MDAnalysis code that builds the backbone (N, CA, C; Angstrom):
import MDAnalysis as mda
import numpy as np

u = mda.Universe.empty(516, n_residues=172, atom_resindex=np.repeat(np.arange(172), 3), trajectory=True)
u.add_TopologyAttr("name", ["N", "CA", "C"] * 172)
u.add_TopologyAttr("resid", np.arange(1, 173))
u.add_TopologyAttr("resname", ["MET", "GLU", "ARG", "PRO", "ALA", "VAL", "ILE", "GLY", "ARG", "THR", "VAL", "GLN", "GLU", "THR", "ASP", "ILE", "TRP", "LEU", "LYS", "GLU", "LEU", "ARG", "ASN", "GLU", "MET", "ARG", "ILE", "ASP", "ASN", "PRO", "ASP", "THR", "ALA", "TYR", "ALA", "ALA", "LEU", "ARG", "ALA", "VAL", "LEU", "HIS", "GLU", "LEU", "ARG", "ASP", "ARG", "LEU", "THR", "ILE", "ASN", "GLU", "ALA", "ALA", "GLN", "LEU", "ALA", "ALA", "GLN", "LEU", "PRO", "MET", "LEU", "ILE", "CYS", "GLY", "ILE", "TYR", "PHE", "ASP", "GLY", "TRP", "LYS", "PRO", "ALA", "VAL", "ASN", "PRO", "THR", "ARG", "VAL", "ARG", "THR", "LEU", "GLN", "GLY", "PHE", "LEU", "ASP", "GLY", "VAL", "ARG", "ASP", "LYS", "ALA", "PRO", "GLY", "HIS", "ARG", "GLU", "LEU", "ASP", "PRO", "ASN", "TRP", "ALA", "THR", "ARG", "CYS", "VAL", "PHE", "ALA", "LEU", "LEU", "ALA", "ARG", "HIS", "VAL", "ALA", "PRO", "GLY", "GLU", "ILE", "GLU", "GLU", "VAL", "ILE", "GLN", "SER", "LEU", "PRO", "GLN", "GLU", "LEU", "ARG", "ALA", "LEU", "TRP", "PRO", "GLY", "ARG", "GLY", "ASP", "ALA", "GLY", "GLY", "LEU", "SER", "HIS", "ALA", "ALA", "GLY", "ALA", "MET", "ARG", "ASP", "ILE", "GLU", "LYS", "GLN", "PRO", "ALA", "SER", "ARG", "VAL", "GLU", "ALA", "GLY", "GLN", "LYS", "GLN", "SER"])
u.atoms.positions = np.array([
    [0.844, -1.307, -0.195],
    [0.188, -0.194, 0.062],
    [1.110, 1.375, 0.025],
    [0.709, 2.313, -0.760],
    [1.473, 3.281, -0.804],
    [0.678, 4.213, 0.132],
    [1.906, 5.313, 0.597],
    [1.093, 5.745, 1.685],
    [1.935, 7.634, 1.395],
    [1.674, 8.653, 1.261],
    [2.156, 9.872, 1.547],
    [3.761, 9.556, 1.869],
    [4.263, 10.499, 1.630],
    [5.665, 10.734, 1.944],
    [5.853, 10.948, 3.359],
    [5.021, 12.057, 3.827],
    [4.867, 12.581, 5.085],
    [4.764, 11.995, 6.080],
    [3.699, 10.602, 5.942],
    [3.861, 9.912, 7.009],
    [4.497, 8.844, 6.781],
    [5.339, 8.552, 5.864],
    [6.006, 7.464, 5.691],
    [7.392, 8.408, 6.349],
    [8.104, 9.318, 6.318],
    [8.948, 9.967, 7.012],
    [8.630, 9.975, 8.347],
    [7.286, 10.430, 9.070],
    [6.932, 10.414, 10.405],
    [7.044, 8.956, 11.221],
    [6.657, 7.914, 10.525],
    [7.244, 6.496, 11.100],
    [8.276, 6.432, 10.874],
    [9.301, 6.725, 10.261],
    [10.679, 6.702, 10.106],
    [11.326, 6.999, 11.284],
    [10.819, 8.692, 11.543],
    [11.430, 9.159, 12.768],
    [10.917, 8.752, 14.051],
    [10.143, 8.470, 13.852],
    [9.091, 7.782, 15.309],
    [10.132, 6.435, 15.569],
    [10.410, 5.909, 14.752],
    [11.209, 4.454, 14.790],
    [12.525, 5.099, 15.072],
    [13.260, 5.900, 14.464],
    [14.337, 6.312, 15.070],
    [14.496, 6.986, 16.590],
    [13.433, 7.569, 16.939],
    [13.472, 7.870, 18.430],
    [12.996, 6.527, 19.280],
    [12.174, 5.992, 18.660],
    [12.108, 4.453, 19.794],
    [13.420, 3.757, 19.731],
    [13.990, 3.768, 18.690],
    [15.574, 2.690, 18.768],
    [16.453, 3.391, 19.700],
    [16.589, 4.808, 19.603],
    [17.286, 5.495, 20.399],
    [17.088, 5.315, 21.969],
    [15.649, 5.475, 22.401],
    [15.243, 5.248, 23.614],
    [15.772, 3.915, 23.874],
    [15.249, 2.745, 23.305],
    [15.717, 1.363, 23.579],
    [17.227, 1.278, 23.764],
    [17.824, 2.073, 23.139],
    [19.281, 2.034, 23.425],
    [19.743, 2.717, 24.403],
    [19.283, 4.030, 24.425],
    [19.563, 4.873, 26.142],
    [18.697, 3.989, 27.067],
    [17.884, 3.402, 27.146],
    [17.301, 2.595, 28.361],
    [17.982, 1.255, 28.675],
    [18.649, 0.527, 27.428],
    [19.448, -0.728, 27.832],
    [18.583, -1.451, 27.409],
    [17.244, -1.486, 26.749],
    [16.361, -2.712, 26.910],
    [16.021, -3.134, 25.396],
    [15.436, -4.400, 25.280],
    [15.361, -4.774, 24.307],
    [14.069, -4.668, 23.489],
    [13.022, -4.537, 24.618],
    [11.648, -4.586, 24.104],
    [11.172, -2.999, 23.632],
    [10.699, -3.265, 22.301],
    [10.055, -1.782, 21.799],
    [8.946, -1.520, 22.726],
    [8.276, -2.588, 23.278],
    [6.672, -2.293, 23.353],
    [7.007, -1.399, 24.811],
    [8.146, -1.696, 25.677],
    [8.471, -0.905, 26.743],
    [8.948, 0.509, 26.366],
    [9.662, 0.604, 25.761],
    [10.342, 1.685, 25.319],
    [8.973, 2.592, 24.619],
    [8.079, 2.053, 23.962],
    [6.787, 2.834, 23.774],
    [6.226, 3.520, 25.047],
    [6.060, 2.297, 25.733],
    [5.163, 2.901, 27.327],
    [6.052, 4.065, 27.622],
    [7.055, 3.520, 27.885],
    [8.117, 4.895, 28.271],
    [7.811, 6.117, 27.818],
    [8.257, 6.409, 26.619],
    [7.680, 7.635, 25.782],
    [6.505, 7.988, 26.128],
    [5.566, 7.285, 25.672],
    [4.177, 7.735, 26.069],
    [3.865, 8.261, 27.482],
    [4.378, 7.573, 28.626],
    [4.104, 7.777, 29.764],
    [4.814, 9.032, 30.424],
    [5.780, 9.358, 29.827],
    [6.943, 10.403, 30.246],
    [6.649, 11.614, 29.416],
    [6.145, 11.700, 28.332],
    [5.382, 12.663, 27.618],
    [4.317, 13.197, 28.216],
    [3.248, 12.113, 28.700],
    [2.055, 12.763, 28.821],
    [1.918, 13.299, 30.425],
    [2.927, 12.412, 31.064],
    [3.345, 13.182, 32.590],
    [3.828, 14.834, 32.671],
    [4.860, 15.168, 31.718],
    [5.337, 16.203, 31.216],
    [4.668, 16.887, 30.667],
    [3.923, 16.603, 29.492],
    [2.615, 17.484, 29.156],
    [1.889, 17.957, 30.232],
    [1.375, 17.366, 30.898],
    [0.170, 17.860, 31.992],
    [0.941, 18.809, 33.207],
    [2.280, 18.829, 33.130],
    [3.077, 19.600, 34.101],
    [3.042, 21.205, 33.390],
    [2.946, 21.417, 32.300],
    [3.288, 22.208, 31.392],
    [1.909, 23.321, 31.743],
    [2.238, 24.471, 31.079],
    [1.244, 25.485, 30.740],
    [0.752, 25.428, 29.295],
    [-0.512, 25.257, 29.160],
    [-0.699, 25.148, 27.464],
    [-0.042, 25.675, 26.571],
    [0.296, 27.077, 26.690],
    [1.201, 27.697, 25.988],
    [2.717, 26.511, 25.761],
    [3.200, 26.485, 27.267],
    [4.385, 25.670, 26.736],
    [4.182, 24.270, 26.298],
    [3.151, 23.556, 26.699],
    [2.612, 22.439, 26.114],
    [2.762, 22.477, 24.547],
    [2.286, 23.173, 24.039],
    [1.921, 23.502, 22.827],
    [3.525, 23.926, 21.720],
    [4.078, 24.760, 22.496],
    [5.622, 24.837, 22.007],
    [6.335, 23.634, 21.840],
    [6.018, 22.954, 23.047],
    [7.230, 21.246, 22.803],
    [6.544, 20.681, 21.960],
    [5.319, 20.514, 21.853],
    [4.502, 19.600, 20.572],
    [4.989, 20.372, 19.072],
    [5.632, 21.299, 19.101],
    [5.515, 21.846, 17.688],
    [7.008, 21.565, 17.075],
    [7.798, 20.981, 18.206],
    [9.272, 20.482, 18.118],
    [9.387, 19.125, 17.798],
    [8.210, 18.235, 17.889],
    [8.108, 16.687, 17.752],
    [7.613, 16.166, 16.701],
    [8.191, 14.926, 16.107],
    [7.715, 14.433, 14.635],
    [6.375, 14.436, 14.682],
    [5.784, 14.270, 13.827],
    [4.097, 14.401, 13.675],
    [3.684, 13.143, 14.355],
    [4.201, 12.230, 14.480],
    [3.761, 10.822, 15.062],
    [3.777, 10.899, 16.700],
    [4.717, 11.388, 16.651],
    [5.213, 11.602, 18.378],
    [4.502, 12.694, 18.905],
    [4.183, 13.418, 18.337],
    [3.280, 14.602, 18.507],
    [2.255, 14.168, 18.982],
    [1.374, 13.398, 17.894],
    [-0.268, 12.933, 18.165],
    [-0.125, 11.681, 19.451],
    [1.044, 11.238, 19.717],
    [1.061, 10.170, 20.781],
    [0.911, 11.280, 22.153],
    [1.880, 12.492, 21.763],
    [1.991, 13.189, 23.035],
    [0.381, 14.103, 23.579],
    [-0.336, 14.420, 22.702],
    [-1.410, 15.105, 22.436],
    [-2.504, 14.002, 22.972],
    [-3.080, 12.672, 22.764],
    [-3.246, 11.997, 22.598],
    [-3.905, 11.978, 24.276],
    [-5.880, 11.993, 24.455],
    [-6.032, 12.158, 25.645],
    [-5.719, 13.305, 26.346],
    [-5.156, 14.179, 25.660],
    [-4.922, 15.850, 26.721],
    [-6.362, 16.279, 26.765],
    [-5.885, 17.177, 28.309],
    [-7.178, 17.701, 28.824],
    [-6.851, 19.165, 29.066],
    [-6.650, 20.013, 27.767],
    [-6.001, 21.274, 28.581],
    [-6.895, 22.517, 29.669],
    [-7.953, 21.795, 30.087],
    [-8.468, 22.401, 30.684],
    [-8.156, 22.306, 32.135],
    [-7.610, 21.079, 32.721],
    [-7.233, 20.530, 33.832],
    [-5.880, 20.471, 34.192],
    [-5.237, 21.141, 33.145],
    [-3.381, 21.863, 33.142],
    [-3.379, 22.917, 33.294],
    [-2.038, 23.187, 34.165],
    [-1.187, 22.195, 34.482],
    [-1.701, 21.809, 35.870],
    [-1.227, 20.290, 35.719],
    [-1.683, 19.841, 37.236],
    [-1.028, 20.243, 38.664],
    [-1.674, 19.926, 39.549],
    [-1.139, 20.804, 40.739],
    [0.079, 19.700, 41.423],
    [0.123, 18.616, 41.276],
    [1.116, 17.820, 41.973],
    [2.700, 18.269, 41.278],
    [3.330, 19.049, 42.098],
    [4.626, 19.388, 41.686],
    [5.713, 18.917, 42.319],
    [6.049, 17.509, 42.844],
    [6.884, 16.966, 43.237],
    [7.732, 15.529, 42.621],
    [8.427, 15.468, 42.775],
    [9.223, 14.653, 41.967],
    [8.806, 12.925, 41.992],
    [8.215, 12.649, 43.468],
    [7.559, 11.833, 43.604],
    [6.069, 11.793, 42.939],
    [5.705, 12.696, 42.916],
    [4.430, 12.631, 42.223],
    [4.465, 12.756, 40.661],
    [5.569, 13.089, 40.433],
    [5.586, 13.255, 38.819],
    [5.581, 11.431, 38.501],
    [7.077, 10.890, 39.078],
    [7.430, 9.658, 39.138],
    [5.833, 8.336, 38.993],
    [5.246, 9.131, 40.188],
    [4.206, 7.846, 40.172],
    [3.303, 8.141, 39.213],
    [3.064, 9.351, 38.540],
    [2.409, 9.561, 37.457],
    [2.697, 8.777, 36.129],
    [4.163, 9.035, 35.910],
    [4.627, 8.095, 35.021],
    [4.440, 6.492, 34.685],
    [4.513, 6.036, 36.276],
    [3.856, 4.789, 36.489],
    [2.471, 4.466, 36.238],
    [1.939, 5.426, 36.635],
    [0.278, 4.913, 36.627],
    [-0.132, 5.091, 35.001],
    [0.542, 5.924, 34.183],
    [0.472, 6.082, 32.619],
    [1.174, 4.685, 32.176],
    [1.704, 3.998, 32.479],
    [2.315, 3.249, 31.470],
    [1.774, 1.512, 32.318],
    [0.328, 1.278, 32.486],
    [-0.442, 0.533, 32.820],
    [0.246, -0.976, 32.143],
    [0.421, -1.991, 32.525],
    [0.804, -3.489, 32.035],
    [2.227, -3.137, 31.786],
    [3.164, -2.132, 32.634],
    [4.172, -2.316, 32.448],
    [5.631, -2.137, 33.291],
    [4.838, -3.259, 34.537],
    [5.789, -3.200, 36.003],
    [7.005, -3.194, 35.732],
    [7.677, -3.302, 34.702],
    [9.182, -3.710, 34.721],
    [9.937, -2.275, 34.622],
    [8.459, -1.525, 34.260],
    [9.187, 0.255, 33.810],
    [9.995, 0.622, 35.503],
    [11.499, 1.312, 35.597],
    [11.582, 2.101, 36.670],
    [11.076, 3.388, 36.168],
    [10.288, 4.432, 36.932],
    [9.833, 5.456, 36.099],
    [10.647, 6.615, 36.276],
    [11.788, 6.551, 37.599],
    [12.502, 7.357, 37.251],
    [13.807, 7.064, 36.244],
    [14.063, 6.133, 35.988],
    [15.126, 5.976, 34.562],
    [14.371, 6.170, 33.464],
    [13.198, 5.583, 33.383],
    [12.170, 5.884, 31.772],
    [12.379, 7.182, 31.917],
    [11.962, 8.616, 32.964],
    [12.151, 9.564, 32.698],
    [13.397, 10.178, 32.247],
    [14.340, 9.989, 32.707],
    [15.795, 10.391, 32.341],
    [16.220, 9.964, 31.347],
    [15.786, 8.911, 30.805],
    [15.992, 8.436, 29.329],
    [15.452, 9.314, 28.381],
    [14.047, 9.136, 28.517],
    [12.753, 10.049, 27.995],
    [13.633, 11.701, 27.467],
    [13.784, 12.310, 28.866],
    [14.320, 13.688, 28.787],
    [15.487, 13.425, 28.113],
    [16.594, 12.804, 28.023],
    [17.819, 12.822, 27.407],
    [17.629, 12.611, 25.898],
    [16.231, 12.011, 25.352],
    [16.253, 11.910, 24.217],
    [15.343, 13.419, 23.597],
    [14.689, 13.621, 24.519],
    [14.077, 15.330, 24.159],
    [15.081, 16.228, 24.039],
    [15.951, 16.106, 25.046],
    [17.377, 16.956, 24.719],
    [18.099, 16.829, 23.302],
    [18.176, 15.866, 22.926],
    [18.656, 15.439, 21.774],
    [18.430, 15.948, 20.300],
    [16.972, 15.856, 20.629],
    [16.030, 16.514, 19.324],
    [15.311, 17.455, 19.201],
    [15.139, 18.027, 20.669],
    [14.540, 19.383, 20.519],
    [15.185, 20.378, 20.626],
    [15.194, 21.610, 20.090],
    [15.846, 22.837, 20.023],
    [16.356, 22.899, 21.511],
    [17.559, 23.552, 22.043],
    [18.211, 23.589, 23.259],
    [17.580, 24.921, 23.838],
    [16.977, 26.120, 23.216],
    [15.787, 27.177, 23.714],
    [14.894, 26.491, 23.931],
    [13.689, 25.838, 23.697],
    [12.969, 24.930, 23.867],
    [12.917, 24.268, 25.244],
    [13.737, 23.410, 25.124],
    [14.368, 22.333, 26.258],
    [14.541, 23.027, 27.933],
    [15.127, 24.195, 27.485],
    [15.575, 25.328, 28.446],
    [14.189, 26.015, 29.086],
    [13.205, 26.466, 28.148],
    [11.926, 26.794, 28.693],
    [11.024, 25.737, 29.393],
    [11.224, 24.560, 28.800],
    [10.140, 23.379, 29.628],
    [10.764, 23.256, 30.902],
    [12.578, 23.051, 31.064],
    [13.188, 22.759, 32.190],
    [12.866, 24.089, 33.330],
    [13.077, 25.192, 32.660],
    [12.554, 26.541, 33.744],
    [11.253, 26.359, 34.344],
    [10.252, 25.742, 33.454],
    [8.760, 25.764, 33.706],
    [8.633, 24.536, 35.061],
    [9.483, 23.987, 35.177],
    [9.435, 22.839, 35.967],
    [9.887, 23.056, 37.609],
    [9.686, 22.684, 38.345],
    [9.796, 22.692, 39.641],
    [11.376, 22.217, 39.961],
    [12.531, 22.597, 40.690],
    [13.683, 22.382, 41.106],
    [14.155, 20.866, 40.864],
    [12.937, 20.190, 41.783],
    [13.571, 18.715, 41.903],
    [13.065, 17.731, 40.854],
    [12.248, 18.224, 39.748],
    [12.093, 17.592, 38.352],
    [13.136, 18.053, 37.621],
    [13.958, 19.509, 37.668],
    [14.943, 19.957, 36.431],
    [16.223, 18.554, 37.122],
    [16.301, 18.072, 37.899],
    [17.449, 17.286, 37.940],
    [17.246, 16.160, 37.290],
    [16.276, 15.636, 36.538],
    [15.875, 14.464, 35.870],
    [16.461, 14.845, 34.384],
    [16.989, 16.107, 34.106],
    [17.296, 16.506, 32.601],
    [18.514, 16.092, 32.755],
    [19.454, 15.700, 31.385],
    [20.778, 15.545, 31.414],
    [21.366, 17.064, 32.146],
    [22.574, 16.617, 32.853],
    [23.258, 17.517, 32.605],
    [22.843, 18.391, 34.262],
    [21.761, 18.158, 34.385],
    [21.021, 18.958, 35.650],
    [21.079, 18.690, 37.169],
    [21.492, 17.424, 37.380],
    [21.498, 16.771, 38.781],
    [22.429, 15.790, 38.879],
    [22.281, 14.841, 39.957],
    [22.945, 13.842, 39.854],
    [22.704, 12.586, 39.056],
    [23.921, 12.439, 38.512],
    [23.408, 11.131, 37.542],
    [24.028, 9.934, 37.969],
    [24.168, 9.895, 39.392],
    [24.077, 8.595, 40.212],
    [23.293, 7.487, 40.506],
    [23.853, 6.082, 39.886],
    [22.581, 5.344, 39.896],
    [22.051, 4.894, 38.531],
    [22.489, 5.767, 37.689],
    [21.579, 5.519, 36.455],
    [22.736, 4.236, 35.660],
    [23.578, 3.855, 35.949],
    [24.005, 2.753, 35.293],
    [23.611, 1.050, 36.355],
    [23.318, 1.553, 37.763],
    [22.652, 0.494, 38.575],
    [20.851, 0.220, 37.880],
    [20.500, 1.243, 37.635],
    [19.213, 1.460, 37.212],
    [19.032, 0.358, 35.831],
    [20.043, 1.066, 34.889],
    [19.796, 0.189, 33.681],
    [20.062, -1.266, 33.795],
    [20.964, -1.711, 34.597],
    [21.063, -3.188, 34.971],
    [20.193, -3.734, 35.842],
    [19.590, -2.921, 36.308],
    [17.997, -3.679, 36.954],
    [16.901, -4.004, 36.030],
    [17.007, -2.902, 34.816],
    [15.867, -2.990, 34.205],
    [16.232, -4.195, 33.270],
    [17.559, -4.391, 32.915],
    [17.692, -5.630, 31.926],
    [17.826, -6.456, 32.605],
    [17.808, -6.736, 33.903],
    [17.650, -8.229, 34.606],
    [16.335, -8.357, 34.936],
    [15.198, -7.414, 35.097],
    [13.833, -7.525, 34.834],
    [13.492, -8.306, 33.830],
    [13.896, -7.897, 32.832],
    [13.481, -7.798, 30.875],
    [13.796, -9.136, 30.804],
    [14.866, -9.875, 31.383],
    [15.423, -11.306, 30.889],
    [14.507, -12.083, 32.036],
    [13.892, -11.636, 32.789],
    [13.510, -13.035, 33.756],
    [11.864, -13.177, 33.161],
    [11.445, -14.380, 33.378],
    [10.388, -14.965, 32.748],
    [8.926, -14.664, 33.534],
    [7.883, -14.000, 32.245],
    [7.007, -12.715, 32.840],
    [6.702, -13.809, 34.279],
    [6.221, -14.368, 34.414],
    [5.382, -15.164, 35.901],
    [6.281, -14.681, 37.142],
    [7.521, -14.841, 37.001],
    [8.601, -14.353, 38.069],
    [8.557, -12.752, 38.276],
    [8.472, -12.014, 37.312],
    [8.162, -10.523, 37.205],
    [6.946, -9.958, 37.677],
    [5.739, -10.809, 37.453],
    [4.650, -10.392, 37.991],
    [4.254, -10.718, 39.071],
    [5.484, -11.594, 39.993],
    [5.185, -11.892, 41.264],
    [6.179, -11.309, 41.976],
    [6.760, -10.387, 41.166],
    [7.711, -9.568, 42.064],
    [8.787, -10.378, 42.443],
    [9.227, -11.329, 42.195],
    [10.690, -12.151, 42.193],
    [11.770, -11.753, 41.772],
    [12.974, -11.834, 42.361],
    [14.134, -11.410, 41.416],
    [14.577, -13.167, 41.147],
    [15.174, -12.660, 40.212],
    [16.057, -13.835, 39.734],
    [17.620, -13.966, 40.236],
    [18.409, -15.028, 40.647],
    [19.551, -14.935, 40.769],
    [20.425, -14.949, 39.804],
])
């Protein structure tokens, strides 16, 4: 089936972003990478003013922009929850069926992906609109300690049989 070139281009760009995210997160499962991207984008979007959310969206590939806006309710944004834990809980809640997802690691990786692909001025505006403790999750803004450990833990969880992950058991 033929499709317009613009559609092919956005599918290709989205594939590139998801592959980069899988590499950043050090995971093999494309569904987990998609869940992380979607959950973090939604949680970030819901923390931004309507204008800032729209400005960020303008920098995203068309398909990722659609993911970003899916289910958006601008009348209730930005949300009142402004803590790091509230943000991470929101990421977890927005990735149902992906208990293997570490929301802190996923957020750091998606923020790194955005920082590589979105204009630095726009990223700076987004960062400045966030509370201080959330800013630390962006590359070069906070303590990077524990990232390698988190990546290793994520890989270990992915290698476990699904029944062991659901039961919350670790594989030795």
